C-alpha positions, 0 to 999 in steps of 0.5 A: 823245559815247558815244551817237554812238560807239555809233551809228557802231559800230552802223552799221558793224556793219550795213554789215558784215552787209550786205557779208557777205550781198552777198558770200555764195557762191550755193548751188543753192536761191538760184540756183533762186529767182533763176531763178524770179524772172525774173532774166535769165541775163546778170545771173545770170552776173555774180552767179556771177562776183562771188560764186562758187557752192557746188555742183559742176556734175555732170551731174544738176545741169547737166540740172536747170539747162538744164531751167529755162531756164539758157543755155550761158553761165551753165552755163559760169560756174557750172562755172568758179566753184565753190569749196569751203569747208573741204571742205564741200559746198554745198546740193543743188537742192531738188525744190520749187524745181526744180519752181517754176523749171520752171513759171516757165520754162513760164509756168505762173505760178499753179502756181509760185505755189502752191509758193512760197507753201507755201515762204514759210510755213516761211521767211517771212524769205526775201527771195528767195522774196518776190522770186519771189512779186512776179514771179509776181503781176506776171506774172499782172497783180496789181500790188497783190499784186506791190507788197506782195511786192516791198516785203516783199523790200525790207524784208528785203534793201534792197540787192539791185538786182533787188528795186528793178527789180521795184518799178520795173516794177510802178510802170511798169505802174501808170502811176506813171512818177515812182516807176518812175524812182526805183526804177530809179535806186536799183537803179543806185545799188547796181549801176551796171552793172545792165542791168535797172536801165537797162531799167526806167529807160528804161521809166519815162522812156518812161512819162513821155514823156521819149523821148530819155533813155529811148532812151539808157537802153535802149541802155545796157541793151543795151550790157550785155545785148545778147541781151535780147529784151524790151529790144529790144521796149521800144526799139521802143516808144520809137521808135514813140512818136518816130515813127521807124517804120523803127527801131522795125521793126528793134528789133521784128525783133531782139526776135523773132530772139532770142525768136520767142515774144514775141507782143507784139513780133510784134503791134507789128511788124505795126502798125509795118509797116502804118503805115510802108507807109501813110506810104510810100504817102502820100509816093509819092502826094504825089510824083506829078505828074498831067498836068493839073497839069504847068506850061505 
């Protein structure tokens, strides 16, 4: 009996620690780390609203954040969700993390990785830094090291949905649709409103050729984050697989309107337009009635 009570107390204590960590206000180092980890602005804005921030948005800080790719909506959320704690000022924005986030914004992933690995030597228990490393390795195509880094992050903080989203993407890229779906569902079980969770669920289902559920998941993602170019691109992939080329063209075009630098979307758009043009030409040709074929 006493042993059972002890187990219950231990579980409650562990849950309390997890809840405290989940509710902890966001300081500038953590926000910069999440930015460097590729977490979208929409998700960061939600985290800022839910938790608040410990740093004031003075002009210098605002300029730093804009320089690493923070959009106007997220800047506004940061500015309105600052709360002081017993007169204590939050941590400033460390130069190394600013540099890493800037390099990620410029897609200089290898240089950003050098900074992150150096930071990890002094803070090996920092789950967010492992999360960044996973993202950087994935962007450079090293799926094995990305998996290891994301797994290290999960061991340190299993209840952060973005870690499971990262693992889901690695599994998807490794053609392991089953585990991609499982990790995305884990992310959604922690945060049912997570747009990226639905996005990766859609990708996993697409990888498993479950196209209609994949479409549903991606539309759920867009309901929560309608300005995510990558999700429109993913939607186009599924629509192409379903041979709904007109819809795919529209999705790729939306992706490019949001992010004209999304080269994969431009490539897929050109292919879909070519296929669609060929299909229209074939239908037109089939519909022609030649004089010699006219019924008497």
